[in-house]
C-alpha positions in Angstrom: 119.3 60.8 160.5 115.9 61.5 159.1 114.4 58.8 161.4 115.1 61.1 164.3 113.1 64.0 162.8 109.4 64.1 163.4 107.2 63.0 160.5 105.6 66.5 160.2 109.1 68.1 159.9 110.1 65.6 157.3 107.1 66.7 155.1 108.0 70.4 155.7 111.6 69.8 154.6 110.4 67.9 151.5 108.1 70.7 150.5 111.0 73.2 151.0 113.2 71.1 148.8 110.5 71.0 146.0 110.0 74.8 146.2 113.8 75.3 146.0 114.0 73.1 142.9 111.1 74.8 141.3 112.7 78.2 142.0 116.0 77.1 140.6 114.3 75.7 137.4 112.4 78.9 137.0 115.6 81.0 137.2 117.3 78.7 134.8 114.3 79.0 132.5 114.3 82.8 132.6 118.0 82.8 131.9 118.3 80.1 129.3 114.8 80.2 127.7 115.2 83.4 125.7 118.6 82.1 124.4 117.0 78.9 123.3 114.2 80.8 121.5 116.8 83.1 119.8 118.8 80.1 118.6 115.7 78.4 117.3 114.6 81.5 115.4 118.1 82.0 113.9 118.0 78.4 112.7 114.6 79.0 111.2 115.7 82.2 109.5 118.6 80.3 107.9 116.3 77.7 106.5 113.9 80.3 105.2 116.8 82.2 103.5 118.0 79.0 102.0 114.6 78.3 100.6 114.3 81.9 99.2 111.2 82.4 101.4 112.4 86.0 101.7 109.2 87.7 103.0 108.8 85.1 105.8 112.5 85.4 106.6 112.2 89.2 106.8 109.2 89.0 109.2 111.1 86.5 111.5 114.3 88.5 111.5 112.5 91.7 112.2 111.0 90.1 115.3 114.4 89.0 116.3 115.8 92.4 115.8 113.1 93.9 118.1 114.2 91.4 120.8 117.9 91.6 120.1 118.6 95.0 118.4 122.4 94.7 118.8 122.8 91.1 117.5 125.2 91.3 114.5 124.1 87.9 113.0 120.5 89.1 112.9 121.4 92.4 111.4 123.5 90.8 108.7 120.8 88.3 107.7 118.2 91.1 107.7 120.4 93.2 105.5 120.7 90.2 103.1 116.9 89.7 102.9 116.4 93.4 102.2 119.0 93.2 99.4 117.3 90.2 97.9 114.0 92.0 97.9 115.6 95.1 96.3 115.1 97.3 99.4 118.5 98.8 99.2 118.0 101.8 101.5 116.9 99.6 104.3 119.8 97.3 103.6 122.3 100.2 103.8 120.8 101.4 107.1 121.0 98.0 108.7 124.6 97.5 107.5 125.5 100.7 109.1 124.0 99.5 112.4 125.8 96.1 111.9 129.1 98.0 111.6 128.4 99.8 114.9 127.8 96.4 116.5 131.2 95.1 115.3 129.8 92.7 112.6 132.6 91.3 110.4 133.7 93.9 107.9 134.1 91.2 105.2 130.4 90.3 105.6 129.3 93.9 105.4 131.4 94.5 102.3 130.0 91.4 100.7 126.4 92.6 100.9 127.4 96.0 99.5 129.2 94.3 96.6 126.3 92.0 95.9 123.8 94.9 95.9 125.9 96.6 93.2 126.0 93.5 91.1 122.3 92.8 91.6 121.2 96.2 90.2 123.3 95.8 87.1 126.4 97.7 88.2 128.4 94.6 87.5 131.3 96.3 85.8 132.2 98.1 89.0 132.5 94.8 91.0 133.3 92.2 88.3 136.9 92.0 89.5 135.6 90.9 92.9 133.7 87.9 91.5 136.7 85.5 91.2 137.9 86.4 94.7 134.5 85.9 96.2 134.2 82.5 94.7 137.6 81.2 95.8 136.1 80.2 99.2 132.5 81.3 99.2 131.2 79.0 101.9 127.4 79.4 102.5 127.5 82.7 100.6 128.2 81.1 97.2 124.6 80.8 95.9 123.9 84.4 96.9 127.0 85.6 95.1 126.0 83.7 91.9 122.5 84.9 92.1 123.4 88.6 92.5 125.8 88.6 89.6 123.6 86.5 87.3 120.7 88.8 88.1 122.9 91.9 87.2 123.9 90.4 83.9 120.3 89.5 83.0 119.3 93.1 83.8 122.0 94.4 81.4 120.8 91.9 78.8 124.2 90.2 78.8 122.8 86.7 78.6 126.0 84.9 77.8 127.7 86.2 80.9 124.6 85.4 83.0 124.6 81.8 81.9 128.3 81.4 82.5 127.5 82.3 86.1 124.5 79.9 86.2 126.6 77.0 84.8 129.3 77.6 87.5 126.5 77.9 90.1 125.1 74.5 89.1 128.6 72.9 89.1 129.6 74.3 92.5 126.3 74.0 94.3 124.6 70.9 92.7 121.9 70.7 95.3 120.7 74.3 94.9 117.5 74.6 92.8 117.9 78.3 92.2 120.1 78.2 89.1 117.7 75.9 87.4 114.8 78.2 88.4 116.7 81.2 87.0 117.3 79.4 83.7 113.7 78.2 83.6 112.3 81.7 84.2 114.5 83.2 81.5 113.6 80.6 78.9 109.9 81.0 79.8 110.1 84.8 79.3 111.6 84.4 75.8 109.2 81.6 74.9 111.6 78.6 74.7 109.5 76.0 76.6 111.7 73.2 75.4 114.4 74.5 77.7 112.2 76.1 80.3 110.3 73.0 81.3 113.3 70.7 81.9 115.0 73.4 84.0 111.9 73.8 86.1 111.6 70.1 86.5 115.1 69.8 87.8 114.5 72.7 90.2 111.5 70.9 91.5 113.4 67.6 91.9 115.8 69.5 94.1 113.2 71.3 96.1 109.8 69.4 95.9 108.5 71.5 98.8 108.8 74.8 97.0 105.2 75.5 95.8 106.2 78.5 93.6 108.4 76.2 91.4 105.6 73.7 91.0 103.1 76.4 90.1 105.5 77.8 87.5 106.1 74.4 86.0 102.3 73.7 85.9 101.8 77.0 84.1 104.5 76.3 81.5 103.0 72.8 80.9 99.6 74.3 80.4 100.8 77.0 78.1 102.4 74.3 75.9 99.1 72.4 75.7 100.4 69.6 78.0 97.2 69.8 79.9 97.3 66.4 81.5 100.8 66.9 83.1 99.9 70.4 84.1 96.8 69.2 85.9 98.9 66.7 87.8 101.2 69.5 89.1 98.3 71.9 89.8 96.4 69.2 91.7 99.6 68.4 93.8 99.7 72.1 94.8 96.1 72.1 95.7 96.4 69.0 97.8 99.1 70.8 99.9 97.3 74.2 99.8 93.6 74.0 98.8 93.4 77.8 98.7 96.2 78.3 96.1 94.7 80.7 93.6 97.4 80.4 91.0 97.0 76.6 90.9 93.2 77.0 90.5 93.7 79.3 87.5 96.0 76.8 85.9 93.5 74.0 86.6 90.8 76.1 84.8 93.1 76.7 81.8 93.7 72.9 81.6 90.0 72.3 81.7 89.5 74.7 78.8 92.3 73.0 76.8 90.4 69.7 77.4 87.3 71.2 76.0 85.5 71.8 79.3 85.1 75.5 79.0 81.9 75.7 81.2 83.8 73.9 84.0 86.8 76.3 83.5 84.5 79.4 83.7 83.0 78.0 86.9 86.4 77.5 88.6 87.5 81.0 87.6 84.3 82.6 88.9 84.8 80.8 92.2 88.3 82.2 92.5 87.0 85.7 91.8 84.1 85.4 94.2 86.7 85.2 97.0 89.3 87.5 95.4 87.7 89.9 92.9 91.0 91.6 92.2 93.0 88.5 91.3 94.4 89.6 87.9 95.4 86.2 86.6 91.9 84.9 87.1 90.4 88.0 85.5 92.6 87.7 82.5 92.1 83.9 82.1 88.3 84.4 82.4 88.4 87.3 79.9 90.3 85.3 77.3 88.1 82.3 77.8 85.0 84.5 77.3 86.6 85.9 74.1 87.0 82.3 72.8 83.4 81.5 73.6 82.4 84.8 71.9 80.9 86.3 75.1 82.5 89.6 74.3 80.6 92.0 76.6 81.4 89.7 79.6 85.0 89.6 78.5 85.2 93.4 78.4 83.9 93.6 82.0 86.5 91.1 83.2 89.4 92.6 81.3 88.4 96.2 82.2 89.1 95.3 85.8 92.4 93.6 84.9 93.6 96.6 82.9 92.7 99.0 85.8 94.8 96.9 88.2 97.7 96.2 85.9 97.7 99.1 83.3 101.4 98.5 82.3 100.8 94.9 81.0 100.7 95.1 77.2 99.4 91.5 77.0 96.4 92.2 79.1 95.7 95.4 77.2 95.9 93.6 73.8 93.4 91.0 75.0 91.2 93.9 76.2 91.4 95.6 72.8 90.3 92.3 71.1 87.4 92.0 73.4 86.3 95.6 72.6 86.5 94.8 68.9 84.2 91.8 69.5 81.8 94.0 71.5 81.7 96.5 68.7 83.7 99.3 70.4 86.1 99.9 67.5 87.2 103.4 68.4 88.1 102.5 72.0 89.8 99.3 70.8 92.0 101.4 68.4 93.2 103.6 71.3 94.3 100.5 73.3 96.0 99.0 70.3 98.0 102.2 69.9 99.1 102.0 73.6 100.3 98.5 73.0 102.2 99.6 69.9 103.9 102.4 71.9 104.8 100.0 74.6 106.6 97.7 72.1 108.6 100.7 70.8 109.5 101.8 74.3 110.6 98.3 75.3 112.8 98.1 72.2 114.4 101.3 73.4 115.0 99.7 76.9 117.1 97.0 75.2 119.2 99.6 73.5 119.6 101.5 76.7 120.7 98.3 78.5 123.5 97.9 76.0 124.6 101.5 76.7 124.5 100.9 80.5 126.9 97.9 80.1 129.4 100.4 78.6 128.8 103.2 81.0 127.6 101.5 84.2 127.8 104.7 86.4 125.3 106.7 84.4 122.3 107.4 86.6 120.6 109.1 83.6 120.6 105.9 81.6 119.3 103.9 84.5 116.5 106.5 85.0 115.6 106.2 81.3 115.3 102.4 81.6 113.5 102.6 85.0 110.6 105.0 84.1 109.9 103.0 80.8 109.7 99.7 82.7 107.5 101.3 85.3 105.1 102.6 82.7 105.2 99.9 80.0 106.4 96.6 81.4 107.3 95.3 84.9 107.1 98.0 87.6 109.2 95.9 90.0 112.1 95.9 87.5 111.6 99.6 86.9 111.7 100.2 90.6 115.0 98.3 90.8 116.6 100.3 87.9 115.5 103.6 89.6 116.9 102.5 92.9 120.1 101.5 91.0 120.3 105.1 89.6 120.2 106.4 93.2 122.9 103.9 94.2 125.1 105.4 91.5 124.0 109.1 92.2 122.1 109.6 95.5 121.1 113.1 94.3 119.5 112.0 91.0 116.3 114.0 91.4 114.4 112.5 88.4 114.8 109.0 89.8 113.8 110.0 93.3 110.7 111.8 92.0 109.7 108.8 89.8 110.0 106.5 92.8 108.0 108.8 95.0 105.2 109.0 92.4 105.2 105.2 91.9 105.0 104.6 95.7 102.2 107.1 96.0 100.2 105.3 93.2 100.7 101.9 94.9 99.9 103.1 98.4 103.4 102.5 99.9 103.2 105.5 102.2 106.3 104.4 104.3 108.4 104.5 101.2 106.9 107.8 100.1 108.0 109.2 103.5 111.5 107.6 103.2 112.3 109.0 99.8 110.7 112.4 100.5 112.9 112.6 103.7 115.9 111.7 101.7 115.0 114.3 99.1 114.9 117.0 101.8 118.2 115.8 103.2 119.8 116.1 99.7 118.5 119.7 99.5 
């Protein structure tokens, strides 16, 4: 048939066919392309959540929410990452939106239950734990993590480790229970248990830099400088800019008797990031050891200004002041350290009381403000938010959070809590 059509007409028909195909492919691309991109991003967000890369997951899910504001899967995952990060007001708002978009009621209730467990309100939801673990599916590790975290907050260590052991047994490929155990033993100074737990976590997740850094730090702190250096160098090969690994490397050099090299490494870190507290502290302590007290005072002064709640830094600063001959100023800082010890002992007593009366916002406030001022502000923040979970109109907790957010420059949270304060009025 085509043989009867002039050659010029054949070329015209061929071009028309090509244009038609191109148009069809363009339309298909416009229709299918966004769905492919969405599916890929959801897969990436699941991987980030699995690896506990919560900040990255949050950024990705927020971009997905902008593109697909009514997608219930995106909303539920974003609520989860907000809960993990302790951003409970944002979590609650997103869960309300998820409910409007017909997200599964069971999934919404799960995040609400885990939020209560995570902030230490375990007694209220302890009966739910066995039911949740009957058929947890992919939610099992999050369930275990939230309840274990709640028991740790309440200082109910036996209960927390029961959860961790069940977590290990039911999810043997999850590094997180080993990381939890390693961090706990690190905090109470039992390196003989911390290091094996961190090693196992790293075996299960060799790509997780934060686990390798923590292991390297523990090895260095226990004078295992050679092994620590191996892990720190492995981090630096993957990420040459990793400041934490550089500080650990400097500490290892010092343990090996190379204090001048260690000082040089720390000064290089501080030349690019003058506010990096771990480097300031490591340099200050090294300068104390080498009896360069005035230089140590300069380094530790900056560290105390950045992290005034850290008693360990303040104690080192006071020792540097003694060496520099500033006895009166050193005495004032030793007194602050002594007060912090007393207040943290009170925190442990208050935690025992909370385990008996979990719905007391006043007790949670008393713990929260002490942790803000004398220990770990992130934990203090969580306790104060927990107080507002129990009693949304608890004015002392709200005021303490607003003041904390003002001091840390978190203006969006200042506005959020101030707005909530006005709505309560």
